[in-house]
C-alpha positions as CSV (number, residue, x, y, z in Angstrom):
1,X,0.1,0.1,0.0
2,X,2.8,2.3,0.8
3,X,4.5,1.7,-2.7
4,X,1.2,2.7,-4.4
5,X,1.2,5.9,-2.4
6,X,4.5,6.9,-3.4
7,X,4.1,5.8,-7.0
8,X,0.9,8.1,-7.2
9,X,2.9,11.0,-5.5
10,X,5.7,10.6,-8.1
11,X,3.2,10.5,-10.9
12,X,1.5,13.6,-9.6
13,X,4.7,15.5,-9.4
14,X,5.8,14.4,-12.7
15,X,2.5,15.5,-14.4
16,X,2.8,18.9,-12.6
17,X,6.4,19.4,-13.8
18,X,5.2,18.5,-17.3
19,X,2.4,21.0,-17.2
20,X,4.8,23.7,-15.8
21,X,7.2,23.1,-18.4
22,X,5.0,23.2,-21.5
23,X,4.4,26.4,-23.1
24,X,1.1,28.4,-22.3
25,X,-1.6,27.8,-25.0
26,X,-3.8,30.6,-24.0
27,X,-5.7,32.3,-26.8
28,X,-8.3,35.0,-25.8
29,X,-10.3,36.9,-28.2
30,X,-13.0,39.5,-27.8
31,X,-16.1,38.6,-29.6
32,X,-19.3,40.8,-30.2
33,X,-22.6,39.3,-30.4
34,X,-24.8,40.5,-33.6
35,X,-28.0,40.8,-31.7
36,X,-27.1,42.8,-28.9
37,X,-23.7,44.4,-29.7
38,X,-22.4,43.0,-26.3
39,X,-18.8,42.1,-26.4
40,X,-17.3,39.2,-24.4
41,X,-13.8,37.6,-23.9
42,X,-13.7,34.2,-25.3
43,X,-11.0,31.5,-24.5
44,X,-10.3,29.6,-27.4
45,X,-8.9,26.7,-25.5
46,X,-12.4,25.6,-24.5
47,X,-13.6,22.6,-26.4
48,X,-16.7,24.1,-27.3
49,X,-17.7,27.3,-29.6
50,X,-19.8,30.2,-28.5
51,X,-23.5,29.3,-28.9
52,X,-25.5,30.7,-30.7
53,X,-23.0,31.3,-33.6
54,X,-24.3,34.9,-34.2
55,X,-21.1,36.5,-33.3
56,X,-17.8,38.0,-34.8
57,X,-14.4,38.0,-33.6
58,X,-13.2,41.7,-33.2
59,X,-9.8,41.3,-31.9
60,X,-6.5,39.4,-32.6
61,X,-5.3,36.7,-30.4
62,X,-4.5,37.9,-26.9
63,X,-2.1,36.1,-24.6
64,X,-3.9,36.8,-21.2
65,X,-7.4,37.3,-19.9
66,X,-6.4,40.5,-18.3
67,X,-5.1,41.9,-21.6
68,X,-8.2,40.8,-23.3
69,X,-10.3,42.7,-20.7
70,X,-8.2,45.9,-21.5
71,X,-8.8,45.5,-25.1
72,X,-12.5,45.2,-24.4
73,X,-12.6,48.2,-22.4
74,X,-11.0,50.1,-25.3
75,X,-13.6,48.9,-27.6
76,X,-16.4,50.0,-25.1
77,X,-15.0,53.3,-25.0
78,X,-14.6,53.6,-28.8
79,X,-18.3,52.4,-29.1
80,X,-17.4,49.3,-31.0
81,X,-19.2,47.4,-28.1
82,X,-22.1,48.0,-26.0
83,X,-22.6,47.3,-22.4
């Protein structure tokens, strides 16, 4: 039983090290819904697409969520997006 616990701990540490060593795949975009004009930050790493599909991607790929929020704020001030 003790060997199994040690094996699980080593495997968990290995997976953690592997995840930390791999490059970040973050890809955020700001999308604008056609019906309302509302803009939303969308994470493209999600396995699903926004639903319904009546939206337009209005920004380029942004590496972090915080930067995507800053871009969305600029779009709100320009009037591209509505509240």
